[in-house]
BAZABA-298590 format. One record per residue: residue in three letters; x, y negated, z negated of N, C-alpha, C, O in turn. Coordinates in steps of 0.1 Angstrom, whole numbers, plus 2048, in hexadecimal, padded with zeros to 3 digits. Atoms other than C-alpha are relative to their C-alpha. Layout:
alaXYZXYZXYZXYZ;...
//
This chain:
met7F780280B9E92DFA138058107FF7FF81A7FD;thr7F97F3803A072F9A117FF8007F07FD7F67E8;asp7FE7FF812A0930A9EB80D80080281280580C;pro7F17FE800A2F3069E380180C7F580C80F7F1;thr7FC7F6807A2C3229CC7FE80F8057FD8197FF;his7FE7F27F3A2B33B9EC8067FB8098007F8813;pro7F78037F6A4C3339FE7F98028117FA7FA81A;glu8007FF7F2A3F344A1C7F47F88077F17F9813;thr8098087F8A2232CA228087F27FD8007E87FD;ala7FE811805A3730BA198047FB80D80B803814;gly7FE80D7F7A3A2EFA3380C7FB7FE8157FD7F6;thr7F480A805A4F2D6A397FA7F28037EF7F1808;arg8068117FEA4A2ADA3B7FD7FF80D7F37F880F;leu8028027F2A492AEA5C7F580A8097ED806812;asp80E7F97F8A312CDA667FE8077F080780D7EA;pro8047F980CA1E2D8A447FD80E8007FA8157F6;trp8057F1800A162F7A5380980980780581380C;phe7F27F67FAA38305A6180280C7FA80A8157FF;gly7FD7F1807A37322A467F38088077F4814808;ala8077F47FEA1832FA547FB80080E7EF800812;tyr8027FB7F3A1D333A7980481080080A8147F7;ala7FD7F57FDA21355A8681180280581A7F9807;ala7F07FD7FFA44362A8C8087FB80D8127F4810;arg7FD8057F1A4335FAB08017F18058077ED80E;ala7FD810800A3F33BAAD80C7F77FC80E7EB7FD;his7F4804805A5C335AA180D7FF8068177F9802;gly7F97FD7F3A6E33FABE7FD7F980D8027FB818;met8028097F1A5D326AD78097F47FF80B7ED7F4;arg7FA80C800A7130CAE47FB7F78117F87FB81C;ala8048087F2A6A2EDAFE80780680B81280A808;ser7F87FF7F3A762F6B218097F18038057E6804;glu7F780B7FCA962E1B2A7FE7F680A8047EB80C;ile8058087F2A812D9B4B7F67F87FB7F67EC800;arg80F806803A5E2CDB398087F37FA8037E87FA;ala80080B809A742B8B238067F38078077E8803;leu7F880D7F5A862A3B427F27FA8037F27ED804;phe80B8087F7A6329CB517FE7F27FB7FF7EB805;ala80380E802A5C27AB4180B7F78058097EC80A;val7F68077F9A7C26FB4C80480280E8097FA816;ala7FF7FA7F2A80281B6A7F57F680E7F87F381A;asn8088037F6A5F273B777FF7ED7FF7F77E6806;arg7FF80E7FAA6824CB748087FE80E812803813;pro7FE8087F0A6823AB9780E7FF80181380680A;glu7F88027FDA88232B9480C80B7FD8198087FC;val7F77EF803A98257B8D7FE80980C7F380D810;val8017F87F6AA026BBAA7FF80E7F98098137F4;ser7FF7F2806A9428DB9C7FF80D80A7F8812813;leu7FA7F37F7AA62ABBA77FF80E7F68058197F5;ala8027F380CA952BEB897F58098027F6816802;gly80B7F67FFA742CDB8E7FB80580C7FF800816;gly8007F57F4A662E6BA77F57FB8037ED802809;met8138047F7A462D0BB28018008118097FA818;pro8047FF7F2A3B2D7BD37FA7F28087F17EC802;tyr80380E7F8A352B8BEC7EF8038047EA80B80C;leu8107FF7FDA102B4BED7FE7F78077F37F880C;glu8048097F5A12298C027FF80880F7F8804818;gly8007F67F1A182B5C1F7F18068027EE80C80D;leu80D7F98009F52C0C187F97F58087FC7E9809;pro80A80C7FA9D72B2C2F7F77FE7F27EF8077F0;leu80780380C9C82A4C0F7EF7F98077E57FA801;asp80F8077FC9AA292C247F880F8017ED8127FA;val80A7F57FC9A02B4C337FC8087F07F180E7EF;ile8027F780B9A32C6C0E7F77F97F77F08007F0;ala80D80980698B2A9BFE7F48038097E8803804;glu8107FE7F99712AFC197FC80D7FC7F080E7F7;thr8027F28039742D7C137FD7FE7F17F18017EE;met8018018109742D1BED7F17FB7FE7EA7FF7F5;gln80C80C8069552B7BED7F280B80A7E6808809;arg8077FA7F79442D2C077FE80C7F77F28117F6;leu8027F680794C2EEBED7F17FE7F37E78057F1;ile80B8018099392DDBD07F27FD8037EA8007FB;leu80D7FF7FA9192D4BE67FC80E8057F0810805;thr8077F47FF9172F7BF07FE80C7F97F68157F9;lys7FC7F580D92430DBD48027F87F38077FC7E9;gly7FD80680F9242F5BB87FE8077F38078077EA;thr8047F880E912309B9D80880C7FF8098127F4;thr7F97F2803928329BA58117F97FC8187FC7F2;ala7F180580194A316BA98027F77EF80D7F57EA;leu7FE80A80B9412FFB877FA8097F17F78047E6;gln8097F880D931320B7280F8067FC81B8037FF;tyr7F67F880794433AB5C80380B80F7FC80A819;gly7FF7F47F3952359B7680680E7F88058137EC;ser7FC7EF80596137BB728117FF7FB81A7F87FE;gly7EF801801983383B618098038068147FE804;gln7FA7FD7F9990393B798057F480F80E7F4817;gly7FD80C7F598D372B917F480780D7F181380E;glu8087FE7F397636FBB280280980C80C809813;glu7FC7F47F397238BBCC8067F98088117FB80E;val7FB8047EF974375BE780F7F57FF8147F2809;leu7F4802800994365BDC80980C7FE81580B803;arg7FB7F680399F387BD280580780C81180A80E;glu7FE7FB7F099B395BF780B7F48058147FB809;his7F98087F99AE376C0480D8007FA8187FE801;ile7F17FB8069CA37CBEC80980B80781580B80B;thr7F87F27F89D23A0BFB8047FA80F8107FD812;gln7FA8047F69D5390C1D80C7F68028137F480C;val7F480B8009ED376C1480A8067FE814806805;val7F47F4805A02390C0180280A80B80C81180A;ala7FC7F77F6A003A5C2180A7FC80C80E803815;leu7F58077F6A1838EC338118047F981C8007FC;glu7F17FD806A3339FC1A8008108008098177FB;gly7FB7F2802A2B3C1C1F7F68077F77F58137F7;val8067F780CA133C9C027F17FF8067EA7F680A;glu8107FB8029F43DEC057F77FD7F07FA8037E5;ala8077FE80D9DA3D5BEB7F37FC8037F07F580C;his8118007FB9B33D7BE98007F37F38077F17EA;pro8048088089A13B9BD97FE8047ED7FC7FB7E4;asp8047FC80C99C3CEBB980B8037F88098087ED;asp7F27FE8059C43CFBB18047F37FE8107F17FB;val7FF8128059C23A8BAC7FC7FD7F27F38027EB;val8078058119C0397B8C8037F280180F7EE800;val7FE8117FE9BA36FB908057F97F67FC7F97ED;thr7FA80780D9CF35CB768017F28028007ED80D;thr7FF80F8019D1339B6D80E7FC8028157F97F8;gly7F38007FB9F2334B8180480F7FD7FE8187F8;ser7F67F1804A0D350B808077FF7F280D8087EC;gln7FA801810A19341B607F78097F67FC80F7ED;gln80B7FC8099F734FB4F80480E8058058167FC;ala7FE7F17FD9FF371B6280D8037FC80F80F7FE;leu7F47FC804A23372B537FA8077F27FB8127EE;asp80080180FA1736AB317F48127FE7F781B7F7;leu80C7F47FF9F7388B3680B80F80180A8197F9;val7F57F57FEA153A0B428048077F68038137F2;thr7F47FC80DA2C39DB257F88047F57FB80E7EF;arg80A7FE807A0E39BB0F7FD8137FE80181B7F5;ile8017F3801A043BDB1680B80C802807818801;phe7F57F5800A263D0B1A8077FD7F48068077EC;val7F77FF807A3D3C2B027FE7FA7F27F97EF7EF;asp80280180FA3F3C5ADD80D7F87F98187FA7FF;pro7F3804805A593B2AC980B8087FB80A8117F3;gly7F47F97FBA7C3BBACE80280B80980C812808;asp8007FB7F2A733CDAEF80D7F780B80F7EB80C;val7F98087F6A8C3C5B097FC7FC80C7F6806811;val8018067F2A853B1B2A80A7FF8068137FA800;leu7F48037F7A9D3B0B437FD7F880D7F47FB816;ala7FE80C7F8AA4391B5880D7FA8078187FA801;glu7FA8017FBAB5385B7380A7F27F98057EB7F1;ala7F7806807AD5370B6A8027F680A8087FA814;pro809807806ACB352B6E7F38068017F280F80A;ser8107FF7FEAA3355B6B7F87F47FE7FD7EA7F9;tyr80D80B7FFA82340B6D7FF7F97F27FA8027EB;val80280980DA8132AB4D7F18047FB7F18087F0;gly80C7FD804A5D330B4A7FD80C7FA7F780D7F0;ala7FE7F17FEA63357B4D8048007EE7FD8077E7;leu7F87FC807A7A353B307F97FB7F27FB8017E7;gly80A806809A6033EB1A7F98087FC7F78097F0;val80B7FB805A47355B1D80880D7F380780D7E7;phe7F87F8807A5F374B128067FF7F38078097EB;arg7FF80780DA6B360AF47F57FE7F87F78007EC;ser80C7FE807A4835CAE97FE80A7FC7FD80A7F0;tyr8077F4802A3E37DAE881180A7F68128167F4;gln7F67FA806A60385AD580A80C807811813801;ala7F77F97F5A73398AF18107FB7FD8137EF7FA;asp7F57FD7FCA9439FAF48077FD80E80B808814;val7FE7FE7F2AA1391B1680F8068048197FF7FF;val7F47FD7F9ABF3A2B278027FA80F7FA7FD817;his7FE8017F4ACC393B4680980B806812812801;val7F67FB7F3ADC3A3B658047FA8077FE7F080B;pro7F58097F5AF5395B7B7F480080A7EA80780A;met8067FF7F2AEA38AB9D80D7FC8088177FA801;asp7F48047F7B04382BBE7F77FA8077EB7F8804;ala8098087F0AFA370BE07F38078027E9802807;his8077F37FBAE4393BE37F57FE7F97EB7FE800;gly80880380AACF38CBC580780D7F58128117F3;leu7FE7F380BACB3A9BAA80A80680780C807814;val7F57F47FEAE93C1BA97FE8097FB80180A7EF;pro8057F5803ADD3E0BA680B8097F98078117F1;ser7F87F9808AFD3F0B998017FA7F28018037EA;glu800809809AFF3D5B7D7F28057F97F28087ED;leu80F7FE808AD53DEB7780380E7F98008107ED;glu8007F4809ADD403B7080A8007F980980A7F2;ala7FB80080BAFC3FBB5B7FB7F87F37FE7FC7E8;val80980280EAE53E5B437F980B7FD7FA80F7F2;leu80C7F7805ACB3FEB4280980A7F880780D7ED;ala7FB7F4808AE441BB398047FA7F28038017E9;arg7FA80580EAF4404B1C7F48027F87F28097ED;leu80D80180BAD03FBB117FC8137FC7FA8177F1;val8067F3806AC5421B108088057F78028087ED;thr7F87FE809AE442AAFF7FD7FA7F17FB8017E6;glu80480880BADE411AE67F18027F77EE7FD7EC;gly80D801805ABD41AADF7F17F78027E57F77FE;arg80E80B7FCAA93FFAED7F48028087F480B811;arg80E7FD7F9A853FDAFB7FF7F680A7FE7EA807;val7FE8087F3A873EEB1F7F27FF8087EE80880F;lys80C7FF7FAA653E4B2B7FE7FB80C7F7801814;leu7FE8087F1A693CDB4B80A7FB8068137F77FF;leu7F78077FCA7E3C1B607F97F380A7F27F4813;tyr80580F7F9A7539BB6D80A7FD80A8167FD808;thr7FB8017F7A7E393B8B7FC7F680D7F17FA812;ile80480B7F5A7A377BA880C80580E81980380E;pro7F67F57F6A8838CBC88017F480D8087F6817;asn8008047F2A8236DBE18047F17FC7FC7EA7F5;phe7FB80F7FEA98349BE18007FF7EE7FB7F57E9;gln800801810A9B34EBB97FD7F57FA8047EC7FE;asn7FF809808A92336BA180A8027F480680A7EC;pro7F980D7F8AAC326B9B8058048078047FC810;ala7F27FB7F7AC7337BAD7FF80080D8097FE813;gly8058037F2AB5335BCE805809809807807815;val7FF7F37F9ABF35ABD67FA8068067EF805801;thr8097F7801AB0373BE580480F80180E812808;leu7FD7F3802AB039ABDC8008078117F6808818;ser8027FA7F5ABA3AABFD7F980D8047F78167FB;val8087F87FFAA63C0C0F8058127FD7FE81C7FA;glu7FC7F4801ABD3DDC0C7FE8037F07F880E7EE;arg80180280BABE3D8BE87F58057FA7F580E7F2;arg80F801805A9A3D6BE27F98107FC7F28127F2;pro8047F3808A923FDBDE80C8067F680B80E7ED;gln7F87F980BAB2404BCD7FD7FB7F18008017E8;val804808810AA53EDBAE7F78057FC7F68077F0;leu80A7F9802A873FDBB18028107FA7FD8147F0;glu7FE7F4806A93421BAE8097FE7F58078077ED;ile7F7802811AAB417B8F7F37FC7F77F08037ED;cys80E806809A8C408B7F7FA80D7FE7FB8127F3;arg8077F5800A79428B8980780A7F580280B7EA;arg7F67F9807A9443EB798007FD7F07FF8057E7;tyr80380580FA9142AB597F28007F57EF8007E9;gly80E805808A6F425B527FE7EF8007F67E87FA;val80680F7FFA6D401B597F97F98077FB7FB813;leu80C8077F2A513EBB6A8067F780280A7F07F8;val7F980A7F8A5F3D4B807F47F48027EA7F5809;val80B80A7FDA4C3B2B7F8077F78098117F1805;glu7FF8087F7A4E3A0B9F7FA7F08037EE7EE806;asp80580C801A4D37AB9F7FF7FA80B80A7F480C;asn7FE8077F5A4836CBC07FB7F78057F37F980E;pro80980C7F9A3C34BBC68067F980C8017F0812;tyr7FC8097F5A52341BE180380880C808802816;gly8007F87F7A52360BF77FE7FA80F8067FB819;leu8078057F3A3E34EC138077F38058037ED80F;leu7FB80D7FCA55331C1480F8028028177FC7FB;gly7F17FD7FCA7633DC248007F980C7F67F7813;phe7FA8087F5A8B329C3C7FF80980F7FC80581A;glu7FD7FB7F1A90342C587FB80F7FF7FC8167F5;gly8047F2800A7F364C647ED8027FA7E37FA7F9;glu80B7FE805A63375C568028017F380E8017EF;pro7FE7FF80CA5A37AC3280480F7FD801819803;leu7F97F1804A6D397C207F58097F87ED8057F0;pro80A7F9809A5B3B4C158018017F480B8057EE;ala7FF80280EA503B0BF38058107F880581B7FE;leu7FB7F1803A5D3CCBD97F38087FE7F48147FC;arg80C7F8806A383D5BD07FF80A80F7FB816810;ser8057F67F1A363DFBFA8068107FE80181A804;tyr7F87F2801A4D3FDBEF7FB8067F37FD8127F0;asp8057F780EA3D407BCE7F57F77F97F67EC7F3;asp80980880BA1A3FFBBE7FC8067F57F28047EE;gln8057FD80EA1B40FBA380B7FA7F58077F37EB;gly7F2808806A3E403B948027F480280D7F07FF;val7FC80C7FFA3C3E0B9C7EF7F78007E57FA808;leu80780F802A233C0B928027F880880E7F6809;tyr7FF80B7F4A203A7BAC7F97F67F97EE7F77F6;leu80880B803A1A385BA08047F980780F7F880C;gly7FB8097F4A1436CBB77F67EF7FC7EE7F07F2;ser80580E801A07345BB87FA7F880A7FE7FE815;phe8078097F89F532CBCD8067F27FC8017E8802;ser7FF80D803A0730FBBD80B7FD80980C7F0809;lys7F58047F5A2730DBD87FA80380C8017FD814;thr8077FF7F3A13315BF57F57F98027F17F780E;phe80F80A7FE9F32FFBEF8007FB7F48088047F1;ala80480980A9EE2EBBCF8068037F07FD80B7EC;pro8007FB80C9FB2F2BA97F47FD7F87F08047EF;gly80780580B9E22DEB9C7F08098007E78067F7;tyr8077F77FF9C92F7BA47FD80D7F37F48137ED;arg7FD7F080B9DA313B8B7FA8098057F080E7FF;val8067F17F99D1330BA280B80B80081380B809;gly7F47F67FB9EA34EB9D7F980D8037EE80D808;phe8047F18009E5375B9D8098077FF814804802;val7F77F28039F4397B927F580B80B7E980C80B;ile8027F37F89F13B4BAD8068087F58108067EF;ala7FB7F680E9F33D3B947FB80E8037F480F80D;pro8097F48019E83F7B907F58007F87F57F97EE;his80F8008019C4400B8B8008037EC7F67FE7E7;ala7FC80480E9CF404B628057F57F98017F07EF;val7F980B8029E53EBB5F7F87F28017F97E87FA;arg80780D7FF9CC3D2B6E7F28037F97EA7FA7FC;glu8067FF80A9B33DEB558017F47F77FA7EA7F5;lys7FB80680C9C93D2B398017F18047FA7E97FE;leu7FE80E7FA9D13B2B4A7F07F67FE7EE7EC7F8;val80D8097FE9AD3A8B517FA8007EE7F37F77EA;leu80580180E9A43B0B2A8077F47FA8027EB7F4;ala7F980A80E9C039BB1C7FF7F28078017E7802;ser8048137FA9B837DB377F07FA7FB7EC7EE7FB;glu80F805803992380B2C8017FD7F07F87F67EC;ser80280380B99C37EB0780B7F77FD8127F97F3;ser7F780A8029B335EB0E7F87F68067F47EC801;ile80A8107FB99E348B257F18058037E87FD807;leu80E7FF7F897E35EB2E80080380E7FF80F811;ser7FA8027F1986355B538037F58058007E9802;pro7F980B7F6997344B6C7F87F68007EE7F77FA;ser80B80A7FE988325B767F980380F7FF802819;asn8057FB7EF96F32FB958027F18068017F4813;ala8008127FA972305BA181080980581080C811;ser7F58037F899630DBA980380980780B807810;gln7FD7F57F8996331BB67F57FB80E7FA7FA819;leu8088017F4977329BCD8087F280B8087F1817;ala7FA80A7F698A308BD980C80880680C807812;val7F37F77F79AB31FBE47FB80B809801811812;ala8027F77F3995337BF47F97FB80B7F8801815;thr8048077F598331BC0880B7FB80780B7FB813;tyr7F38067F89A530EC1180680C80780E809810;leu7FB7F37F69AF333C1F7F77FF8097FA801815;glu80A7FA7F498F337C2F8007F180A7FF7F3817;thr8038067F098D316C4480B7F880580A7EF80D;tyr7F980C7FB9AE306C4680E80D806811818802;asp7F97F27FD9C9318C5B80D7FC7F88157F37FB;trp7F680180B9E231DC3A80B8078038158087FC;arg7F17F87FB9FC333C4D8097F18068157EE804;ala7FA80A7F7A03314C648047F27F480B7E97F7;gln7FE80B80DA042FCC4080F8097FA8198037F6;ile7F07F8808A22318C338067FF8088127FD805;lys7F38047F6A32314C538067EE80180F7E9807;ala7FC80D7FCA332EDC4F8047FD7F480B7F27F4;tyr7F7803808A3F2EDC2E80E80D80081880C7F9;arg7F17FA7FDA5A307C3780B7F48068167F2801;glu7F98087F7A662EDC518057F37F68107ED7F8;leu7FF80D807A632CFC3780C8057F58177FF7F3;tyr7F57FD80CA752E2C1A81080480781B800802;arg7F38027F9A912EBC328097F88028157FA800;glu80080F7FDA942C8C3B8087F77F580F7ED7F6;arg7FC80880BA9B2C0C1880C8097F88158047F1;arg7F57F7804AB12E0C1080D7F78088177F2803;asp7F08037F9ACA2D4C2A8017F27FA80C7F27F3;ala7FD80C805AC82AFC1F8088057F28148047F1;leu7FA800811ACF2BABF881080780481A801800;val7F37F87FEAED2D3C0380C7F88098177F9805;gly7FC8087FCAF92BBC1E8077F17F78127EC7FA;ala7FD80A80BAFC29FC0180C8057F58167FF7EF;leu7F37FB80BB122B4BEB80980780681280B7FF;ala7EF7FD7FAB2A2C1C058047EF8018107EE7FD;glu7FD80E7FFB2C299C0A8047FB7F58107F67F3;his7F980980FB2D28BBE680980B7F78148087F1;ile7FB7FB80EB352A7BCF80881180380681C7FE;pro7F97F47F9B4D2BFBE480B80B7F48118157F7;ser7FA7F980BB5D2CBBC37F780B7F97FC8147F2;ala8087F8802B3E2DEBBC7FB80C8077F9809813;thr8087FA7F9B2F2FBBC67F48087FF7EE80A7F4;trp80D7FF801B10309BD17FA80B80980180F812;asn8087F97F5AF4321BE47FC7F980A7FA7ED808;val80A8087F8AE5319C037F480A8017F5814808;pro8107F8800AC1328BFE7FD80280E8037FB817;asp8087FA7F5AAE339C1A7F47FB7FB7F17F6806;gly80B807802A8F32BC0D7FC7FA7F08047FB7E7;gly803801811A7C31FBEC8057F37FF8057EC809;phe801810807A832FEBDA80E7FC7F98107F07F6;phe7F9804808AA4303BC680F80380581380E809;val7F07F9801ACC301BCA8047FF7F38007F67EB;trp7FB80180CAE030CBAE80F7FD80481580480D;val7F680A800AFF2F5BAC8098097F080580B7E4;arg7F180080AB25300B978017F58018017EF80B;leu7F680C7FFB322E4B8B80B80480080E8107FF;pro7EE7FF802B582DEB8A8028057F47F98087ED;glu7FA7F980BB6B2EDB6F8017F67F58057EB7F7;gly7FE80A80EB682DEB4C7F47FB7FF7F17FA7F3;leu811806801B422CEB537F98087F97FA8147FB;asp80D7FB805B262D5B3D7F27F78097F17EB80A;ala80B8057FAB072CFB517F67F87F67EF7EE7F9;arg80980480BAF32CBB2F8047F37F97FB7EA7F5;ser7FC80C806B092B2B1F8027F280A8027E6805;met80280A7F3B0929DB437F57FA8047F47EF80A;leu80B8077FBAE5299B477FE7F67F97F67F0800;pro80480C800AE127AB328077F28088017E7809;arg7F98087F9AFB269B447F97FF80F7F87F4816;ala8048007F4AE9275B647F27FC7FF7ED7FB80A;val80A80B800ACA264B5A7FF7F48027F77EE808;thr80280D802AD8246B518077FC8128077F1818;ala7FC8057F0AE6247B787F58038067F7804812;arg80A8007FCAC324CB7E7FD80B80C7F9809817;val8007F57FAAC426FB8A7FD80F7F98078127F3;ala8027F4809AB7291B797FE80D80A7F980D815;tyr7FF7F47FDABC2B7B7E7FD8087F67FA8037EA;val8007F580FAB82D6B6680D8047FC814807806;pro7F27FC804AD82DFB537FC8108037F1813800;gly8027F2802ADD307B5B7FF8077F37FD8137F3;thr8027FD80FADB30BB367ED8087FD7E88127F7;ala80E7FB803AB630FB377FB80A8087EF80C807;phe8017F17F7AB732FB4F80380C7F98018167FF;tyr7F87F8809AC6343B377F98027F07F67F97E9;tyr8037FF80BABB357B198077FB7F58027F77EB;asp7F4800807ADD353B098087F48008137F57FB;gly7F680B801AEA331B0D8097FF80A8117F6809;gln7F68047F7AFE335B2B7FC7FA8087F17F5807;gly80780B7F4AFD322B4A8057F18018037EA80B;ser7FA80C806B0E304B3C8077F980E8067ED810;asp7F98077F5B232FFB5D7F57FE80D7F87F8818;his8078047F5B072FDB747F17F88007EC7F97F6;met80C8087FEAE62E7B7E7FB80780B80180D814;arg8097FE7F5AC92F0B927FC7F18087FC7E5803;leu80080E7F8AC22D5BAB7F080780B7EE810813;ser80E7FD7F6A9C2D6BBC7FD7F580C7FB7E980A;phe8028097F2A992CABE27F07FE8057EE7F9810;cys80A8007FAA732CDBE27F67F68007EC7F6807;phe80C80D7FFA622ABBD98057F98068007F5811;pro7FF80B7F9A7A291BE080280381180480D818;thr7FC7FE7F0A7B284C0481280380181A8047F7;pro7F27FC803A9D28DC1180A7F28038167F3803;glu7F580C804AAC269C128007FD7EF80A7FA7E9;arg80480380DA9D266BEF80D80E7F781380E7EC;ile7F77F1805AB328CBEB8117FD7FD8188007F3;arg7F48017FEAD327EBFA8057F07F48107ED7F0;glu7FD80880BACE25FBE28058037F180C7FD7E9;gly8007F6810ACD277BC380E8057FD8148047F2;val7F37FD803AED286BCC8097F78008147F97FA;arg7F680D800AFE269BD18027FA7F480E7F67F2;arg80080780EAF725ABAE80680E7F781080D7F0;leu7F77F3808AFD283B9F8127FF80481A8037FC;ala7F27FE7F9B20280BB280A7F77F68147FB7F1;thr7F980B806B2C25FB9F7FE8087EE80880A7E7;val7FE7F980CB22272B7D80A8098018148087FA;val7F77F2801B34293B848107FA8018187FE7FA;asn7F28067FEB5327FB918037FB7F280C8007EB;ala7FA80680CB5526BB7380180B7F280980B7E8;glu7FD7F580BB4E28AB5D80F80B8048158107FB;ala7F37FC7FBB6B29BB7180C7FB7FE8158027FB;glu7F380B807B8427DB6A8018037EF80B8047E9;leu7FA80180DB7E281B4680180E7FB80580F7EF;val7FB7F4800B822A6B4880D8007FE8138057F5;glu7F47FC7FABA02A4B5880B7F67F48167FB7F1;leu7FA807808BAD286B3F7FE8047F28098047EB;phe8017F880EBA1295B1F7FB80D7FC7FB8117F0;gly8007F47FFB982B6B267F18047FB7EF8107F8;thr80C803805B762AFB1C7F87F98067FD7F080C;ser80780B7FBB5929FB2B7F47FA7F57EF7EF7F8;ala808804809B4129CB0B8027F27F780A7F17EE;met7FA80F804B40276B027F37FE7FF7EB802807;pro80E8037FFB22266AF38007F28078097EB80B;asp8068097F6B0B24FB057F87FB7F67EF8007EF;pro80E80480CAF9238AEF7F37F98087E97F5803;asp80B8047F8AE422DB0D7F88098027EF803807;thr8077F4800AD224EB0E7FC8057F67FA8117F6;asp8057F7809AC7253AEC7F28047FF7ED80A7F5;asp80E7FC800AA3256AF77FE80F80A7F5817809;val8027F37F5AA9273B147FC80C7FA7F4813800;glu8017F6805AA928EAFD7EF8088007EB814801;ser80F7FB806A8428EAF37F57FB8087EB7F7802;pro80F8007FCA69289B0F7FA8057FE7FA80C7F5;ala80E7F6800A49295B1880080A80780A80B80D;pro7FF7F47FCA422B5B257FE8038107FB7F9816;asp8028017F2A402C3B497FB8108057FC8197FC;leu7FE7F3801A382E3B5880880980F809815810;ala7FB7FE7F4A492E4B7B80D80A7FF81380D80A;
//
């Protein structure tokens, strides 16, 4: 029961504990992607929304046999508590995986986390005080923005172009913030096949970005879940391959293996690594031994490089299906053609609002993510993120055809009335579905 004589603890009819929450809890918001999931998962809806990998592309029979053998031979270890830093055998494999991107690391440099989302949380927890500034690309990953908001950081966006983060813009933003007396702690960047924009930071710009951050004393958080999923050529050198003291490298097996195991990692300098381990132990004691040993066994016993190659070919085919369908059905829009990853970033025709259009798109049985989800300050209403990783090429083409009927109808409304914001009585339930992570 709340005490009405103490207003600071007073609740509401819907939540009697409203007044008892910590200040940081009041800034927490549901992700627009998570809010779409219950609708987008209906079988009649073509979902171009969530970034879910195509797990049917995995050798599930081989994995099942491998996991059974793991439990039979190492079950007492796999099902037991483990180290807060993570199992050494997996950390050794991680150093081999990141070596493909030029990262030289020792197993002691690695902290295993429950997905890279926990890695983001840990990094933010140990570095960011309320009011500190975190720089992030414009647009940026919605899950990262949620973490930064939960720790009461002030996110300031830095512009990108077709070649990724713009160094001159980064320097200008940092110079302005220093002049204003602001304390900038982190630059959060997804350098490869960025989520949601799909662009890649050019090789020429990578050392420029790092040099600017060094001069201003800003730690770089390199989030790289898609780096091995490029469609052409060899993987690009990671930012950490240029600077092992000024960069924290975040990685994940969710996109190259399976998200259900929830295995991610951070590669960090020694002192930072110790803080991360302590923070992780206080949060979860230790990451799952079963998941870690499952991933380690997969890496030991299966040709994971060939599996990644197969994924690259599969996702390239789906990207081509998506951009081809956009060119055929929605030529009035503009979009990038990503060189890897999962996403295409689409700018709608003039006057259209992706967020207000979404209920009508779902009525037409297609789902996407409005661009506003990927900005801290409400920008992006003229953009949408389309994901090509999960649906088949045929479903992708059908989804874009359905989307085109909505876009074209909205464009006609704008031409006639100057706005597309008209109520749709058939979609009252679209705004409040259950959550998702993808």
